KOLPA-525763 format. One record per residue (C-alpha): residue number from 1; residue in one letter; x, y, z. Coordinates in Angstrom, 3 decimals. Example, Ala and Ser with C-alpha at 12.3 -4.5 7.8 and 13.67 -1.06 7.14 Angstrom:
<kenu = 1 guba = A x = 12.300 y = -4.500 z = 7.800>
<kenu = 2 guba = S x = 13.670 y = -1.060 z = 7.140>
// end
This chain:
<kenu = 1 guba = M x = 0.000 y = 0.000 z = 0.000>
<kenu = 2 guba = S x = 1.324 y = 3.409 z = -0.880>
<kenu = 3 guba = L x = 0.329 y = 6.699 z = 0.619>
<kenu = 4 guba = T x = -2.115 y = 8.810 z = -1.311>
<kenu = 5 guba = P x = -1.243 y = 12.425 z = -2.091>
<kenu = 6 guba = D x = -3.777 y = 13.446 z = 0.591>
<kenu = 7 guba = H x = -1.985 y = 11.273 z = 3.160>
<kenu = 8 guba = Q x = 1.358 y = 12.752 z = 2.156>
<kenu = 9 guba = R x = 0.040 y = 16.326 z = 2.466>
<kenu = 10 guba = C x = -1.461 y = 15.524 z = 5.860>
<kenu = 11 guba = I x = 1.802 y = 14.006 z = 7.116>
<kenu = 12 guba = F x = 3.781 y = 16.979 z = 5.816>
<kenu = 13 guba = S x = 1.440 y = 19.470 z = 7.460>
<kenu = 14 guba = F x = 1.298 y = 17.603 z = 10.764>
<kenu = 15 guba = T x = 5.070 y = 17.110 z = 10.871>
<kenu = 16 guba = T x = 5.705 y = 20.763 z = 10.096>
<kenu = 17 guba = I x = 3.410 y = 21.879 z = 12.913>
<kenu = 18 guba = L x = 5.034 y = 19.449 z = 15.377>
<kenu = 19 guba = L x = 8.530 y = 20.648 z = 14.502>
<kenu = 20 guba = Q x = 7.547 y = 24.304 z = 14.667>
<kenu = 21 guba = N x = 6.008 y = 23.799 z = 18.105>
<kenu = 22 guba = A x = 8.896 y = 21.719 z = 19.415>
<kenu = 23 guba = L x = 11.641 y = 23.991 z = 18.090>
<kenu = 24 guba = H x = 10.099 y = 27.433 z = 18.450>
<kenu = 25 guba = D x = 12.613 y = 28.345 z = 21.179>
<kenu = 26 guba = A x = 15.678 y = 27.097 z = 19.280>
<kenu = 27 guba = L x = 18.425 y = 29.716 z = 19.225>
<kenu = 28 guba = S x = 20.904 y = 28.099 z = 16.864>
<kenu = 29 guba = A x = 21.177 y = 25.825 z = 13.879>
<kenu = 30 guba = G x = 22.757 y = 23.243 z = 16.179>
<kenu = 31 guba = E x = 19.695 y = 23.210 z = 18.414>
<kenu = 32 guba = V x = 17.478 y = 22.788 z = 15.365>
<kenu = 33 guba = M x = 19.610 y = 19.888 z = 14.117>
<kenu = 34 guba = N x = 19.551 y = 18.198 z = 17.530>
<kenu = 35 guba = G x = 15.810 y = 18.685 z = 17.746>
<kenu = 36 guba = T x = 15.177 y = 17.247 z = 14.291>
<kenu = 37 guba = R x = 17.393 y = 14.254 z = 15.076>
<kenu = 38 guba = A x = 15.399 y = 13.623 z = 18.254>
<kenu = 39 guba = F x = 12.187 y = 13.977 z = 16.248>
<kenu = 40 guba = Q x = 13.442 y = 11.460 z = 13.651>
<kenu = 41 guba = A x = 14.365 y = 9.013 z = 16.407>
<kenu = 42 guba = S x = 10.899 y = 9.340 z = 17.934>
<kenu = 43 guba = V x = 9.218 y = 8.747 z = 14.591>
<kenu = 44 guba = R x = 11.418 y = 5.693 z = 13.994>
<kenu = 45 guba = E x = 10.406 y = 4.295 z = 17.406>
<kenu = 46 guba = V x = 6.722 y = 4.735 z = 16.573>
<kenu = 47 guba = I x = 7.159 y = 3.048 z = 13.188>
<kenu = 48 guba = D x = 9.117 y = 0.169 z = 14.745>
<kenu = 49 guba = A x = 6.514 y = -0.329 z = 17.477>
<kenu = 50 guba = F x = 3.697 y = -0.293 z = 14.929>
<kenu = 51 guba = S x = 5.523 y = -2.761 z = 12.662>
<kenu = 52 guba = Y x = 6.255 y = -5.095 z = 15.559>
<kenu = 53 guba = S x = 2.650 y = -4.987 z = 16.731>
<kenu = 54 guba = W x = 1.287 y = -5.494 z = 13.222>
<kenu = 55 guba = N x = 3.626 y = -8.414 z = 12.554>
<kenu = 56 guba = R x = 2.654 y = -10.102 z = 15.835>
<kenu = 57 guba = T x = -1.062 y = -9.931 z = 15.065>
<kenu = 58 guba = K x = -0.885 y = -10.726 z = 11.347>
<kenu = 59 guba = S x = 1.650 y = -13.543 z = 11.485>
<kenu = 60 guba = V x = 0.456 y = -16.918 z = 10.238>
<kenu = 61 guba = T x = 1.933 y = -18.536 z = 13.337>
<kenu = 62 guba = A x = 0.678 y = -15.913 z = 15.821>
<kenu = 63 guba = G x = -2.370 y = -18.003 z = 16.669>
<kenu = 64 guba = L x = -0.503 y = -21.280 z = 17.109>
<kenu = 65 guba = P x = -0.107 y = -22.664 z = 20.605>
<kenu = 66 guba = L x = 3.546 y = -22.657 z = 21.677>
<kenu = 67 guba = E x = 3.527 y = -26.439 z = 21.887>
<kenu = 68 guba = V x = 2.663 y = -26.702 z = 18.183>
<kenu = 69 guba = L x = 5.366 y = -24.220 z = 17.207>
<kenu = 70 guba = L x = 7.914 y = -26.112 z = 19.310>
<kenu = 71 guba = A x = 6.856 y = -29.413 z = 17.735>
<kenu = 72 guba = C x = 7.540 y = -27.874 z = 14.321>
<kenu = 73 guba = F x = 10.965 y = -26.681 z = 15.469>
<kenu = 74 guba = E x = 11.839 y = -30.168 z = 16.734>
<kenu = 75 guba = W x = 11.575 y = -31.531 z = 13.185>
<kenu = 76 guba = L x = 14.232 y = -29.118 z = 11.950>
<kenu = 77 guba = E x = 17.883 y = -29.904 z = 11.368>
<kenu = 78 guba = P x = 20.302 y = -28.227 z = 13.822>
<kenu = 79 guba = Q x = 21.278 y = -25.390 z = 11.455>
<kenu = 80 guba = D x = 17.630 y = -24.697 z = 10.665>
<kenu = 81 guba = R x = 16.906 y = -24.475 z = 14.401>
<kenu = 82 guba = V x = 19.511 y = -21.741 z = 14.571>
<kenu = 83 guba = N x = 17.947 y = -20.071 z = 11.529>
<kenu = 84 guba = V x = 14.483 y = -19.862 z = 13.131>
<kenu = 85 guba = T x = 15.967 y = -17.727 z = 15.890>
<kenu = 86 guba = H x = 16.493 y = -15.059 z = 13.209>
<kenu = 87 guba = V x = 12.938 y = -15.097 z = 11.842>
<kenu = 88 guba = S x = 11.235 y = -13.024 z = 14.523>
<kenu = 89 guba = R x = 11.555 y = -11.980 z = 18.138>
<kenu = 90 guba = D x = 8.767 y = -14.341 z = 19.126>
<kenu = 91 guba = W x = 10.266 y = -17.351 z = 17.356>
<kenu = 92 guba = R x = 13.653 y = -16.559 z = 18.874>
<kenu = 93 guba = A x = 12.205 y = -16.361 z = 22.392>
<kenu = 94 guba = V x = 10.302 y = -19.643 z = 21.942>
<kenu = 95 guba = A x = 13.277 y = -21.514 z = 20.475>
<kenu = 96 guba = I x = 15.851 y = -20.279 z = 22.966>
<kenu = 97 guba = A x = 13.569 y = -20.967 z = 25.930>
<kenu = 98 guba = E x = 13.262 y = -24.653 z = 24.999>
<kenu = 99 guba = P x = 16.423 y = -26.480 z = 26.132>
<kenu = 100 guba = T x = 15.482 y = -29.749 z = 24.427>
<kenu = 101 guba = L x = 16.014 y = -28.084 z = 21.039>
<kenu = 102 guba = W x = 19.632 y = -27.491 z = 21.875>
<kenu = 103 guba = T x = 20.792 y = -30.294 z = 24.188>
<kenu = 104 guba = A x = 21.290 y = -32.797 z = 21.374>
<kenu = 105 guba = L x = 23.455 y = -30.441 z = 19.300>
<kenu = 106 guba = V x = 27.119 y = -31.270 z = 19.043>
// end
């Protein structure tokens, strides 16, 4: 999905107002740069949190009981068990928390 021109105009307008309000007391270009960097970091945090939340609720495996997910992991070869720890935070937490997945590895 891409943003419509109306969405883009709204984001631009809203962002401009936020920056103007946040930086209205800035006395130097350095303060403006620091403020915009902090603003960018905040926006990135919001985007990351939204993405994480969306991925958790829309994931095909999100509704699986942990026991089923673990049973699937048990069928994997050792290297593939390592690979699943890189798929998502949830899969990593589930895999690492189950010692039986790792005790047989040499």
